[in-house]
DRENMARZA-937333 format. One record per residue (C-alpha): x, y, z; chain; residue number from 1. Coordinates in steps of 0.25 Angstrom, whole numbers. Example, Ala and Ser with C-alpha at 12.3 -4.5 7.8 and 13.67 -1.06 7.14 Angstrom:
residues 2
SITE   east  north     up  cadena  num
SITE     49    -18     31       A    1
SITE     55     -4     29       A    2
END
This chain:
residues 232
SITE   east  north     up  cadena  num
SITE     26   -730   -201       A    1
SITE     33   -737   -189       A    2
SITE     44   -725   -189       A    3
SITE     33   -715   -188       A    4
SITE     26   -722   -176       A    5
SITE     39   -724   -169       A    6
SITE     42   -709   -171       A    7
SITE     28   -706   -165       A    8
SITE     30   -715   -154       A    9
SITE     43   -709   -151       A   10
SITE     38   -695   -151       A   11
SITE     27   -699   -142       A   12
SITE     37   -705   -132       A   13
SITE     45   -692   -133       A   14
SITE     33   -683   -130       A   15
SITE     29   -692   -118       A   16
SITE     43   -692   -112       A   17
SITE     44   -676   -114       A   18
SITE     30   -675   -107       A   19
SITE     34   -684    -96       A   20
SITE     47   -676    -94       A   21
SITE     39   -663    -94       A   22
SITE     30   -669    -83       A   23
SITE     41   -671    -74       A   24
SITE     47   -657    -75       A   25
SITE     45   -647    -64       A   26
SITE     39   -637    -73       A   27
SITE     28   -646    -78       A   28
SITE     25   -651    -64       A   29
SITE     24   -637    -58       A   30
SITE     16   -632    -70       A   31
SITE      7   -644    -68       A   32
SITE      5   -642    -53       A   33
SITE      2   -627    -56       A   34
SITE     -8   -631    -66       A   35
SITE    -15   -641    -57       A   36
SITE    -16   -631    -46       A   37
SITE    -24   -622    -55       A   38
SITE    -39   -622    -55       A   39
SITE    -46   -631    -65       A   40
SITE    -51   -620    -73       A   41
SITE    -37   -614    -75       A   42
SITE    -32   -628    -79       A   43
SITE    -43   -629    -89       A   44
SITE    -40   -615    -94       A   45
SITE    -25   -618    -96       A   46
SITE    -28   -631   -103       A   47
SITE    -37   -624   -112       A   48
SITE    -27   -613   -115       A   49
SITE    -16   -623   -118       A   50
SITE    -25   -631   -128       A   51
SITE    -29   -618   -134       A   52
SITE    -15   -614   -137       A   53
SITE    -12   -628   -142       A   54
SITE    -23   -627   -152       A   55
SITE    -18   -613   -156       A   56
SITE     -4   -619   -159       A   57
SITE    -10   -631   -167       A   58
SITE    -20   -622   -175       A   59
SITE    -11   -610   -177       A   60
SITE     -3   -615   -189       A   61
SITE    -15   -619   -197       A   62
SITE    -23   -607   -193       A   63
SITE    -12   -598   -197       A   64
SITE    -11   -604   -210       A   65
SITE    -26   -603   -212       A   66
SITE    -26   -588   -209       A   67
SITE    -14   -586   -219       A   68
SITE    -21   -594   -230       A   69
SITE    -34   -586   -228       A   70
SITE    -26   -573   -229       A   71
SITE    -18   -577   -241       A   72
SITE    -31   -582   -248       A   73
SITE    -38   -568   -245       A   74
SITE    -26   -561   -251       A   75
SITE    -25   -570   -263       A   76
SITE    -40   -568   -266       A   77
SITE    -39   -553   -265       A   78
SITE    -27   -553   -274       A   79
SITE    -34   -562   -284       A   80
SITE    -46   -553   -284       A   81
SITE    -37   -541   -286       A   82
SITE    -30   -548   -298       A   83
SITE    -44   -551   -304       A   84
SITE    -48   -536   -303       A   85
SITE    -35   -531   -309       A   86
SITE    -36   -541   -321       A   87
SITE    -51   -537   -323       A   88
SITE    -47   -522   -323       A   89
SITE    -36   -525   -333       A   90
SITE    -45   -532   -342       A   91
SITE    -55   -521   -341       A   92
SITE    -44   -511   -344       A   93
SITE    -39   -519   -356       A   94
SITE    -53   -520   -362       A   95
SITE    -54   -504   -362       A   96
SITE    -52   -497   -375       A   97
SITE    -39   -490   -377       A   98
SITE    -41   -475   -375       A   99
SITE    -36   -467   -387       A  100
SITE    -24   -458   -384       A  101
SITE    -28   -444   -385       A  102
SITE    -21   -435   -395       A  103
SITE    -10   -425   -390       A  104
SITE    -14   -411   -391       A  105
SITE     -2   -408   -399       A  106
SITE     -6   -418   -409       A  107
SITE    -19   -410   -411       A  108
SITE    -12   -397   -414       A  109
SITE    -17   -396   -428       A  110
SITE    -31   -397   -423       A  111
SITE    -28   -386   -413       A  112
SITE    -23   -377   -423       A  113
SITE    -35   -379   -432       A  114
SITE    -44   -376   -420       A  115
SITE    -36   -363   -417       A  116
SITE    -37   -359   -432       A  117
SITE    -52   -362   -431       A  118
SITE    -54   -352   -420       A  119
SITE    -48   -341   -428       A  120
SITE    -35   -341   -422       A  121
SITE    -23   -337   -430       A  122
SITE    -10   -344   -430       A  123
SITE     -2   -332   -425       A  124
SITE    -11   -332   -413       A  125
SITE     -5   -345   -408       A  126
SITE      7   -340   -400       A  127
SITE     11   -353   -394       A  128
SITE      7   -368   -394       A  129
SITE     13   -381   -390       A  130
SITE     12   -395   -383       A  131
SITE     11   -395   -368       A  132
SITE     20   -404   -361       A  133
SITE     14   -417   -357       A  134
SITE     10   -419   -342       A  135
SITE      6   -431   -333       A  136
SITE     -7   -428   -327       A  137
SITE    -13   -439   -318       A  138
SITE     -7   -450   -327       A  139
SITE    -11   -444   -340       A  140
SITE     -2   -437   -350       A  141
SITE     -7   -423   -352       A  142
SITE     -3   -417   -366       A  143
SITE     -7   -404   -372       A  144
SITE     -5   -392   -382       A  145
SITE     -6   -377   -379       A  146
SITE     -8   -364   -387       A  147
SITE     -6   -350   -384       A  148
SITE    -14   -341   -394       A  149
SITE    -15   -326   -394       A  150
SITE    -26   -316   -397       A  151
SITE    -38   -324   -393       A  152
SITE    -51   -320   -386       A  153
SITE    -57   -328   -374       A  154
SITE    -67   -334   -383       A  155
SITE    -57   -338   -394       A  156
SITE    -49   -345   -382       A  157
SITE    -60   -352   -377       A  158
SITE    -65   -357   -391       A  159
SITE    -51   -362   -395       A  160
SITE    -49   -369   -381       A  161
SITE    -62   -376   -383       A  162
SITE    -58   -380   -398       A  163
SITE    -44   -385   -394       A  164
SITE    -49   -393   -382       A  165
SITE    -59   -400   -391       A  166
SITE    -49   -404   -402       A  167
SITE    -49   -418   -395       A  168
SITE    -58   -424   -384       A  169
SITE    -45   -427   -375       A  170
SITE    -41   -412   -375       A  171
SITE    -43   -403   -364       A  172
SITE    -41   -388   -362       A  173
SITE    -30   -387   -351       A  174
SITE    -29   -372   -350       A  175
SITE    -32   -359   -357       A  176
SITE    -25   -346   -354       A  177
SITE    -29   -332   -358       A  178
SITE    -19   -320   -358       A  179
SITE    -25   -307   -362       A  180
SITE    -17   -300   -373       A  181
SITE    -11   -286   -369       A  182
SITE    -15   -279   -382       A  183
SITE    -30   -284   -381       A  184
SITE    -36   -290   -369       A  185
SITE    -47   -296   -377       A  186
SITE    -38   -306   -383       A  187
SITE    -29   -317   -376       A  188
SITE    -17   -326   -377       A  189
SITE    -23   -339   -375       A  190
SITE    -16   -352   -370       A  191
SITE    -23   -365   -372       A  192
SITE    -19   -379   -367       A  193
SITE    -25   -392   -373       A  194
SITE    -22   -405   -366       A  195
SITE    -26   -420   -365       A  196
SITE    -22   -432   -357       A  197
SITE    -17   -445   -362       A  198
SITE    -15   -457   -354       A  199
SITE     -1   -463   -351       A  200
SITE     -2   -476   -359       A  201
SITE     12   -478   -360       A  202
SITE     14   -484   -346       A  203
SITE      2   -494   -348       A  204
SITE      9   -500   -360       A  205
SITE     22   -503   -352       A  206
SITE     22   -518   -349       A  207
SITE     20   -522   -334       A  208
SITE     11   -510   -331       A  209
SITE     -2   -517   -332       A  210
SITE    -11   -522   -320       A  211
SITE     -7   -537   -323       A  212
SITE      8   -533   -322       A  213
SITE      5   -526   -309       A  214
SITE     -2   -538   -303       A  215
SITE     10   -547   -308       A  216
SITE     20   -538   -301       A  217
SITE     12   -538   -288       A  218
SITE     10   -553   -289       A  219
SITE     25   -555   -289       A  220
SITE     26   -550   -275       A  221
SITE     16   -560   -270       A  222
SITE     18   -574   -265       A  223
SITE     19   -585   -275       A  224
SITE      7   -592   -270       A  225
SITE     -1   -579   -273       A  226
SITE      3   -579   -288       A  227
SITE      0   -594   -289       A  228
SITE    -14   -593   -284       A  229
SITE    -16   -581   -293       A  230
SITE    -11   -588   -305       A  231
SITE    -21   -599   -302       A  232
END
């Protein structure tokens, strides 16, 4: 305790000695004379300005820390709310029933053939048939089957297209092409394309592709303090 008191007294003595030395300097004396020569209002303004600067210097550190903490808390609350929203969305998605995967048109070929026969079309009229190459359409996998059938009337082509499209609710008529036969323009060679769209579920089954994994990867880039607060 005595050592602290002696240290304080020593510091006071040094400050007094430094102040006395400055008072005897030419710069201090000339500055004091110029200050005393100023009007009273100007002297008060200078004193107030100096006091204001001193207050700013004293308050700047806690004030800057307060502003930083306020900004940090705002960002933390925003991230926490975003995390809650993402968790709620993931729970809602997990509670949704799994959508059945639609059958591929090629797997329904037997039903297609039955409908073709049911429309009075003979086997030899089917000139070509085959599976369409899959395509990526807006993130979904388009798959299809096509026929090229000869000697059909327009009415037969429309009826057959309707029946093939309604083999399964997921099927859609992607195109119908009519080419008049040279020997009889009342009959046509008809091309029919039936397609459906299946979601790409393979990517969803890969680990690390969920919402929570995306959040974890993002949080790895954040400061340790953020992660500790979110964990709490």
